[in-house]
N, C-alpha and C positions, 0 to 999 in steps of 0.2 A: 699048417705045414703040409698035411696030407693033401689038401685041396690044391695047393700050389704045385705039388709033385704031379698030380693028375693032369693039371693044365699043361705043364711043361712036357710030360710024357705024351700027351695027345697032340703036340705040335707036329705038323706034317709039312716039311719044307717043299716036298714035291707038289702038294696041294696048292701051297702059296704060289709056286712058280707057274703051275698050270693056270690058275685063276688070274694071275697077273698077265699072262700071255693072252688069255681070252679078253680081258679088259683092254689091253693095248690094241688087239685086233679090232674090237668093236669101236674103239675110239678112232683108229686110223680110217676105217670105212664108214664112220659116222652111223653105225647101227644103233637102233633104239636100245637103251639099256636102263634097267631099274635095279639098283643095288640095294639089298635089304640087309640091315644090321652090318654083319661082317663085310658084305658086298659094298656098302657105302664107305666103310672104313678103308677097304682095300682100294677102291676107286681113288679116294683122296691120296693114299700113300703112293699109288702108281703115278699120280700126277705131281709128286714131290712134296706132299703134305706130311703131317705127323699126327700122332694120336696121344691122347692122355691115356696112359696105361691103366690108370685107376681113377674113377670119377668121384670117389668118396669125398674129396675136398670141396666139391660143389654144393654139398648139402650140410645142413645143421641138424642137430638133434630134433628140432621142431619140424623141419621140412622132410628130412629123411629121403633116401633114394628108394622110391617106390619101385619094387620089382614085381610085375604081375603080367600074366598073359591077357588079363582084362584091361580095357582102356581106362586107366586111372590117372594118366598124366594129361594135362592140357598144354598144348604147344601153340605158339604164335607164328603165323606164316607171314613172310615178307610179301607185301602187296604187289611188288614188281616181279615176283617170281613166277616161273612156269608152274610150280607146285600150287601156288595160289589160284592160278587160272584153271588148273585141273580140278582141284578140290572145291573151288568156289566158296572158300571160307577164310575168315580172318584167323580163326582159332579152330582147333580140333582136338579130340581126345584120342590118345594113343596108348598102347601098352609099352612096357619097358622090361627088357630081359638082359641088358648089356651092362658090362663093367667098364668098358672103354668108350671113348668118344673122340671125335675129331678135335685136334688142337690147332696146329697151323694149317691153313688152307693150301691145297695144291694149286698148280698153275691153272688159271682161268676158272677156278671154282668159286662159287658164291654160296653163302649161307641162305637157305630158303625157309628154315624154321628153327626156332629155339624154344627151350622151356624156360620158365621164370628163373631157374637157378643159373642159367647161362649155358647149359649143355646144348651143343649143336644137335639138332634132331633131324635136319635134312639139308642136303647140299644139291647143287646142280652145276653142270658145266655150261659156261656161257658159250654162245655161238655153236651150239650143237642142237640138232633137231629134237632129240629126246634122250637126255642123260641125267637121271635123277638118282640120288642115294637117300634112303630113309633109314633112320636109326631104329625105328620100331618094326614090328612084324605085322604088316597088313594082312598077310595070308592067314593069320590066326583070328582075324575079325571079318569073316566072310559075310556076316549079317549086316555089316556097316555099308550103307550106300556110299558114304564118303570114301571109305577105303577101297571099295569096288572101283571107284573112279580112277585110281592109280593103274589098275590092271586093264581097264577099258582104254585108257589113254595109251598105254604101252602097246596093246593090241592094235589100236587104230594107227599109231605111228608105224608099226611094223607092216600093217596092211598097205598104208600109203606108199611106203618104200617099195614094197613088192609090186604094186601097181605101176609105179614109176619105171619098173623094169631096170633097176639099177643094182644088179647083183654084186656082192662083194667079191674081191679077189679075182 
């Protein structure tokens, strides 16, 4: 009960509104975007999708929901996804710190990675130059060449857009 009160008390509708506007702006101008954890969830919601408010039902006593800053979950990437092309891997190890996950997909969103339990671990927007959402925290794994690839790809996409001379707004 105490934990639930803390979560509810920390809810900030102004933050939600601001971040949703930033996502809408980036989508409208097709700016490169990488949503991490909450960012992936919010991207999906902005595009009309929904969330599982608690992912406990995906796990059994045997499998359990591993929560760790260390890469202790293995996920499978969709071979046709941009994420697969970036990470150049069929599987990868990720960390997990979340209690929520994507349920119904938003408009023009595809699942690009899942864990064996069925929890969506990554999404991307079709027909967008670079719009990815990952459920894990790659910023907590700077030693991982695989995870560094996400940030390299984001920076490359932003650089290409800047060189094209196509400023937003």
